[in-house]
N, C-alpha and C positions, 0 to 999 in steps of 0.2 A: 686205563688205570692211571693211578696218580704218579707213577714213575718213582724213582729212588728219593727218598726223604734225605736232606742234608743231615749229616750226623753232627750231634751237639759238640761244640768246641770242648775239648778236654780242659779242665782245670789245670793249672801249672802243677808240675808233680811235686809235692811236698813230701819230705822225707817222713818215713814212719816215726821217726824220733820226734819230729816237729809235732805231729800230730798226738803223740803221746804226752809230750811236755805241756801242750795245750790242755788236754783233758786233765791232766793232774793239777795244773795251775787253777784252771776253773773250778775243779773239784775242792781245792784247798781253799779258794776264796769263798766258795758257798757254803763251806763248813765254818766260816768266820775266821780263817787264817790271814796271815800276812805273807805275801810272795814278793821276792824281789825279781824285777823284770828289767831287761834292757829297753831303753827308749831312743829317741833320735838325739838326744843331748848327752844325759848321764844315766847311770843306774837308778831305778826307782824302787820303791817300796808301795805295793798296791793292796788295798782291801776293798770290800764292797762299801761304797759311799753310803748305801741306805741301811748298813748295820751299825747301830750305835756302839755295840761292844767292840767291834773290830776298829771302829774310828778311834775309841779310846785306847786300844792297844797300840795303834799306830803312834799316838803321842807319847805313850809309855816308852816305846821302843827308842824313839829319837830323843828323849829327855827335853821334848819340845814345849815351849811356852803354849799353854793352851788358848791363848789370845792370837796366835798366829795361824792364819786360816790354811786349810788344805785344798788343793785344787781337785777338780774332778777331771777325769779322763774318759772319753767316749771313742767309740770305733768310727764313727761318721759323723760329718758335719750336720746332716739333717737331724740327729738326734739332740743337737744343742736346743732346738726350739722347745723341747720337752721340759727341760730343767732351768731354763733361762728365759727371761724377756729380752728379745733381741731387738735393738733399734739402730741397726745399721743394715745396708744392704745384703742380701745373701752372697753376692758376688764378692763383697769384702770378705766375708768369712772363708770363702772358698780360694781367695787370693792367698790368704795366710795359713789356712790349715787344708790337710795335714801339714804340720811344719814345726819348728822348734819356738813357737810362740804360744803364750797363755794369754787368753783373752778374758778380761774381768767384765762381767755382765751382772744385770740384776737377776737374782735367783727366783725361780717360780715356786709355786706351793708344792710341786712334786718333789722337790728335793728334801731329803731327812732333815728335820727340824734340828737334830742334834749335830749336824755337821756345821760347824761355823755358826753357831747360834747368835753370836754377837755382831754379825754383820747381814746386811740385805744382799751383799753381792756374792759372787763366786767366780773363781778363776776357772777356765775351762781349757783342757788340753785335747787335741787330736794329733798324737805324735805320728811323725812320719817313719814309723817302724812297723813292719808287717806282724810281728809277734803280738805286740801289746793291742794294736788295733783288733786283731782276731780275738784275743783273749777279751777284751771289752765287749765285742759282739756276742761271745759266748755267754757272758754273764748278763742277767736281765736287766739290771740298772747300770748306773755309772760306777767307775772305780774312783776311789779316793787316791790320790797319787802324791807322793813326796820323795825327795831324793833320799837315796839309800846311803845315809851317814848320819852320824850323831850330830844334833843341831850345833851350828857355829864351826863344825869341822868341814874340811875340804870335801866336796862332792867327788864321786867315784866313777872311775870309767872302765874298771875291771872288777870281777866278783872277789877277788882276793883283797882289794882295798877295803871292803866292809866285813871282813871276816868276824870281826868282834860281834857283828849283829846276827850272824847265822843262827846260834842257838835260839833266837827268839822268832825266827822265821819258819813258817811250815815248809817252805820250798824256795830254792835259789835257782832261777833260770840263768844259765850261762850262756850269753850270746856273744861271748868272745870281747876283745877290747872295743870300747866305743870311741870313735874319732881318733885323734892323735894323742895318746896317752902322755906325749911330751908337752903339749901345747896347753899353756894355762887359759887360753881362750876357750877351749873345749870344756873346761870345767865350769863355766859361767852359768850353765843352765839356760832355760828357755828365756826368752824376752817376755816380760809380763807388761801387759798394756791395758788400761782401764778404759772401756769403750762405753760405760754405763751412763754417761752423760751426752745427750744428743749433739752432733756436729764437734765433739772434742775427743782428744785422746790424751791420757796421761800415763807417762812411762813409770811404772812402779819398780822395775828392775831391768836395766839395760840388757842383761843376758847376752846371748851369742848371735843374735839375729836383728840387732837395734836398727841399723842403717837401712837394711832392706824393708824392714817392717814400717819405720817412719816415712820412708820414701812412698811406699804404696798408700799409707793413711793420708799423708799431706798431699801429694801430687795427683794420685788418682781419685781420692775421695773428698779432697778439700777439707779434711778435718784439722782443727787447729789445736795447738798444744793447750791443755788445761792446767790449772794450778796443782801441784802435787800436794 
């Protein structure tokens, strides 16, 4: 006889509330809604990046200049290859992501033409936060992600700080306070780095992880600063 088979490892116990919130958020996004979610940096508002109407709604919500690009958010590093042309080693992506970094790369044909139609580049996030990563996996394509605040106002670390946006959102996922609400550094958002030119990096926004990001790019991968 084959003997006893090893039992499969149990997945970590997620609360029923987590599964319910995840299903509700995925449903709201698939219906074209906007959902506020915690990330590893600040609170964000997400919609389906491939849904042109939802993308327009997110600009309306923020009172955001239509020339200011939206980043896309994915659940896993390997999904980046579908929506971007990657010209850096895979190991580099995995050294920085998941994490508080937005990598700007050349976009592929797969990405919705109505998302940032004025640029051939796109910022990509894989946040180091289990909820938003699970949410991105639950939706078939990328999420468009922006910070949960009116443009030019401070970014938010608790859901009460963006109460004025609630009426326009389908759902608000309260993940509690993010980081240190007292610390101004926590509100900087992700570090945004353009890697679209081979061998170079250009810092678009210093954000909260500048030093560690630049160290990896320069020392480990030998990239040189480009001109911004």
